[in-house]
C-alpha positions as CSV (number, residue, x, y, z in Angstrom):
1,M,7.5,4.4,-6.7
2,P,8.7,0.4,-7.3
3,E,11.0,-0.6,-4.2
4,G,14.0,-2.8,-5.3
5,D,12.0,-6.2,-5.3
6,T,9.6,-4.6,-7.9
7,V,12.4,-3.3,-9.7
8,L,14.2,-6.7,-9.5
9,Q,10.9,-8.2,-10.9
10,A,10.9,-6.1,-13.6
11,A,14.1,-6.5,-14.5
12,G,13.5,-10.3,-14.7
13,R,10.8,-9.8,-17.4
14,L,12.8,-7.7,-19.7
15,H,15.7,-10.5,-19.4
16,S,13.9,-13.2,-20.5
17,A,12.2,-11.5,-23.2
18,L,15.4,-9.7,-24.9
19,A,18.4,-10.8,-23.6
20,G,20.2,-13.2,-26.2
21,R,17.7,-11.5,-28.8
22,V,18.8,-9.0,-31.9
23,L,16.6,-6.1,-31.5
24,T,14.2,-5.7,-34.8
25,R,12.5,-2.5,-33.4
26,S,14.0,0.4,-31.3
27,D,12.6,3.9,-30.5
28,L,13.6,6.3,-27.6
29,R,11.4,9.1,-27.8
30,V,13.5,11.4,-25.7
31,P,14.8,14.5,-27.3
32,R,18.6,13.9,-26.5
33,F,18.1,10.2,-28.0
34,A,15.7,10.3,-30.1
35,T,18.0,9.3,-33.3
36,A,19.8,6.5,-31.7
37,D,19.0,3.3,-33.8
38,L,20.0,0.2,-31.2
39,R,18.5,-2.4,-34.6
40,G,20.8,-4.7,-35.2
41,R,22.3,-4.8,-31.9
42,A,21.5,-8.0,-29.4
43,V,21.0,-7.3,-25.8
44,L,22.9,-9.0,-23.7
45,E,21.0,-9.1,-20.1
46,V,18.5,-6.9,-18.4
47,T,20.5,-6.2,-14.9
48,P,18.2,-3.9,-11.7
49,R,20.9,-1.9,-9.7
50,G,18.8,-0.4,-6.7
51,K,15.4,0.9,-8.5
52,H,17.4,1.5,-11.9
53,L,17.1,-0.8,-14.6
54,L,20.0,-1.1,-17.1
55,T,19.3,-2.8,-20.1
56,R,23.2,-3.8,-21.3
57,I,23.3,-3.9,-25.7
58,E,26.4,-5.1,-28.1
59,G,28.4,-2.7,-28.4
60,G,29.1,-1.5,-25.1
61,L,25.8,0.3,-24.6
62,T,23.8,0.8,-21.8
63,L,20.0,2.0,-21.7
64,H,19.5,3.1,-18.3
65,S,15.9,3.6,-16.9
66,H,14.0,4.2,-13.6
67,L,10.5,3.9,-13.2
68,R,10.6,6.9,-9.7
69,M,6.5,7.4,-8.7
70,D,4.6,6.4,-12.1
71,G,7.2,4.6,-15.1
72,S,6.9,0.9,-15.6
73,W,7.6,-1.5,-18.1
74,K,5.9,-3.9,-20.0
75,V,6.0,-6.8,-22.3
76,F,4.5,-7.9,-24.7
77,A,4.4,-11.0,-27.0
78,A,4.4,-10.2,-30.9
79,G,0.8,-9.1,-32.5
80,E,-0.3,-8.0,-28.7
81,R,-2.1,-5.5,-28.0
82,W,-0.7,-3.1,-25.9
83,R,-1.8,-2.3,-22.7
84,G,-0.3,-0.2,-20.8
85,G,-1.2,3.6,-21.3
86,P,-2.1,6.4,-23.8
87,A,0.6,6.4,-26.8
88,H,1.4,9.9,-25.9
89,Q,2.8,8.5,-22.6
90,I,5.6,5.7,-24.3
91,R,9.2,6.7,-23.9
92,A,10.6,3.7,-25.1
93,I,10.5,0.7,-27.1
94,L,12.9,-2.0,-27.9
95,G,11.4,-5.1,-29.9
96,N,13.0,-8.8,-31.3
97,A,10.4,-11.1,-33.1
98,E,9.3,-12.7,-30.1
99,H,8.5,-10.1,-27.8
100,T,8.4,-6.2,-27.2
101,A,8.9,-4.2,-24.2
102,V,7.6,-0.6,-24.6
103,G,8.5,1.8,-21.2
104,Y,5.6,4.2,-20.4
105,R,6.2,7.2,-18.2
106,L,9.9,6.8,-17.7
107,P,11.1,9.9,-15.8
108,V,14.5,8.7,-16.7
109,L,15.5,7.0,-19.9
110,E,19.5,7.5,-21.0
111,L,21.8,5.7,-23.6
112,L,24.8,5.6,-22.2
113,R,28.2,3.6,-22.5
114,T,28.8,0.4,-20.3
115,A,32.0,1.5,-19.4
116,Q,30.4,4.7,-18.2
117,E,27.5,3.1,-16.2
118,S,28.9,4.8,-12.4
119,Q,27.6,7.8,-13.8
120,A,24.2,7.0,-13.6
121,V,24.5,4.5,-10.5
122,G,28.0,4.8,-9.2
123,H,26.6,7.2,-6.4
124,L,24.2,4.2,-4.9
125,G,25.2,2.5,-1.8
126,P,25.1,-1.7,-1.4
127,D,22.2,-3.1,-3.1
128,L,20.0,-4.8,-0.8
129,L,19.3,-7.6,-4.0
130,G,21.9,-7.3,-5.3
131,P,25.6,-9.2,-5.2
132,D,27.6,-5.8,-3.9
133,W,25.4,-6.5,-0.6
134,D,27.7,-5.4,1.9
135,P,25.8,-4.9,5.5
136,A,28.3,-3.5,7.3
137,E,28.9,-0.9,4.9
138,A,25.2,0.1,4.7
139,L,25.4,0.0,8.2
140,T,28.3,2.6,8.0
141,R,26.8,4.9,5.8
142,L,23.8,5.0,7.6
143,L,25.5,6.2,10.9
144,A,27.4,8.7,8.7
145,T,25.0,11.0,9.8
146,P,23.5,10.5,13.1
147,D,21.4,13.9,13.9
148,R,19.1,12.4,10.3
149,P,15.9,10.4,10.9
150,L,15.5,7.2,10.6
151,G,13.0,7.5,7.8
152,E,15.1,10.0,5.4
153,A,18.3,7.9,5.6
154,L,16.5,4.4,5.0
155,L,15.3,6.3,1.9
156,D,18.5,7.5,0.7
157,Q,19.5,5.4,-1.8
158,R,23.4,6.8,-1.2
159,N,23.3,4.5,2.1
160,L,21.6,1.0,1.0
161,A,19.8,0.8,-2.3
162,G,16.4,-0.5,-2.8
163,I,14.2,0.8,-0.1
164,G,11.1,3.1,-1.1
165,N,8.6,4.5,1.2
166,I,7.0,1.3,1.6
167,Y,9.9,-0.8,2.9
168,K,10.7,2.6,5.2
169,S,7.6,2.8,7.0
170,E,7.4,-1.2,7.5
171,L,11.0,-1.5,8.9
172,C,10.5,1.2,11.6
173,F,7.4,-0.6,12.6
174,L,9.2,-3.9,12.8
175,L,12.2,-1.5,14.9
176,R,9.4,-0.2,17.1
177,V,10.7,3.6,16.6
178,T,9.3,6.1,14.4
179,P,10.5,7.3,11.0
180,W,11.2,10.6,13.2
181,Q,13.6,9.5,15.1
182,T,17.2,10.2,14.5
183,M,19.6,7.9,13.9
184,D,21.8,9.0,16.9
185,Q,19.0,8.4,19.5
186,L,17.4,5.1,18.3
187,P,17.6,2.6,21.0
188,P,20.8,0.5,21.6
189,G,21.0,-1.9,18.9
190,T,18.9,-0.9,16.8
191,A,20.7,0.8,14.5
192,E,22.8,-2.9,14.3
193,R,19.9,-4.4,13.1
194,I,19.1,-2.3,10.0
195,P,20.5,-3.9,7.3
196,D,19.6,-7.5,8.1
197,L,16.0,-6.9,8.6
198,A,15.9,-4.9,5.2
199,K,17.4,-7.5,3.7
200,K,14.9,-10.3,4.9
201,L,12.2,-8.0,4.1
202,L,13.1,-7.7,0.3
203,E,14.2,-11.1,-0.1
204,A,10.9,-12.6,1.3
205,N,9.4,-10.9,-1.4
206,R,11.7,-10.5,-4.3
207,D,9.7,-13.5,-6.3
208,R,5.9,-11.9,-4.5
209,P,3.1,-10.5,-7.2
210,V,2.1,-9.1,-3.7
211,R,4.3,-7.6,-1.1
212,I,4.1,-9.2,2.4
213,T,5.5,-8.1,5.3
214,T,3.6,-9.7,8.0
215,G,3.8,-13.4,7.1
216,R,0.1,-13.5,6.9
217,G,-1.0,-12.9,4.0
218,A,-4.5,-14.6,3.7
219,R,-6.3,-10.9,3.6
220,T,-5.5,-8.3,1.4
221,D,-6.0,-5.9,5.0
222,E,-3.1,-8.0,7.1
223,R,-0.5,-7.9,4.4
224,L,1.5,-4.7,5.5
225,F,1.6,-3.7,8.9
226,V,1.0,-0.3,9.0
227,Y,1.6,1.1,5.3
228,G,-2.0,2.2,4.0
229,R,-3.4,1.5,7.0
230,A,-4.2,4.5,8.3
231,P,-6.6,5.2,10.1
232,R,-7.6,1.1,10.8
233,P,-6.3,-0.4,14.0
234,C,-3.1,-1.7,13.9
235,L,-2.9,-5.7,13.9
236,R,-1.1,-5.6,16.9
237,C,-2.3,-3.0,19.5
238,R,-5.5,-1.9,17.5
239,T,-4.7,0.9,18.2
240,P,-5.5,3.7,14.8
241,V,-2.8,4.1,12.8
242,R,-1.8,7.4,11.8
243,V,0.0,9.1,8.4
244,A,1.7,12.3,8.0
245,N,4.4,13.3,5.1
246,Q,8.3,13.3,5.9
247,G,10.1,14.6,3.8
248,D,10.6,17.9,2.4
249,G,9.0,19.7,-0.8
250,S,9.1,17.2,-3.5
251,R,10.4,15.0,-1.5
252,E,7.5,14.5,1.0
253,R,6.0,11.1,1.5
254,P,3.4,10.0,3.4
255,T,4.5,7.9,6.3
256,Y,2.8,5.4,8.0
257,W,3.2,4.4,12.0
258,C,1.8,3.3,15.0
259,P,1.5,5.6,18.2
260,R,1.9,3.4,20.7
261,C,3.7,0.4,19.2
262,Q,6.9,2.7,17.8
263,T,8.6,5.0,20.5
264,G,9.8,8.6,19.3
265,P,8.9,11.7,17.8
266,S,6.3,12.3,15.3
267,P,4.7,15.0,13.7
268,T,1.4,14.7,16.1
269,A,3.3,14.4,19.1
């Protein structure tokens, strides 16, 4: 699943290609909006909100999309061959004289009034990479459910927007607690570190084509502390990194941790 930094980069690419230009091609391939025609309208801006993308269009309209696990937006120059997947996976096409933006496998795509954007993103907590970032509010929301495991609280976009499964695992490692440790059982001072540490990680990667959380980055297998490393050794203590699912049903996510560096409960404890 794309994380806040990835979505920010996608918004930047779309904004550069579409903003300030009049749409000459518009094709929304979802039943509810299949007849919508945006041609002749200028794109005003493309902005991220957490993991959501808001393409604001002349006339008070917003195209809201979310990439979830497999979605993507690709930008192509006029006349360039599209490369992002087979045609049946295309959900949206927005084009002007210079560029065409093609949305592949978009699980969320809706056209709404810009004045009603809150219906799509109003539930989100403070955006780690947005102008509304408020660390005190994010901490308050995290602490509102004290018996909730830290990993689940971090993924809840109503607490703070922009953290995905990679940052969840990496943050827990840096905090030296397992993702299954509940908020009320965190060591003293740990919860208070979460907002600033989370922002630091996302800010450090907002412009990077390859995500790095270790500060090393010279080698591919040293760019992340624990995510994707199981059963390879922890970069700190050389203990094999472990992986297990966290969450319920369709929301289960593979979660990585070091059983030596991180304290707290785990599925294999």
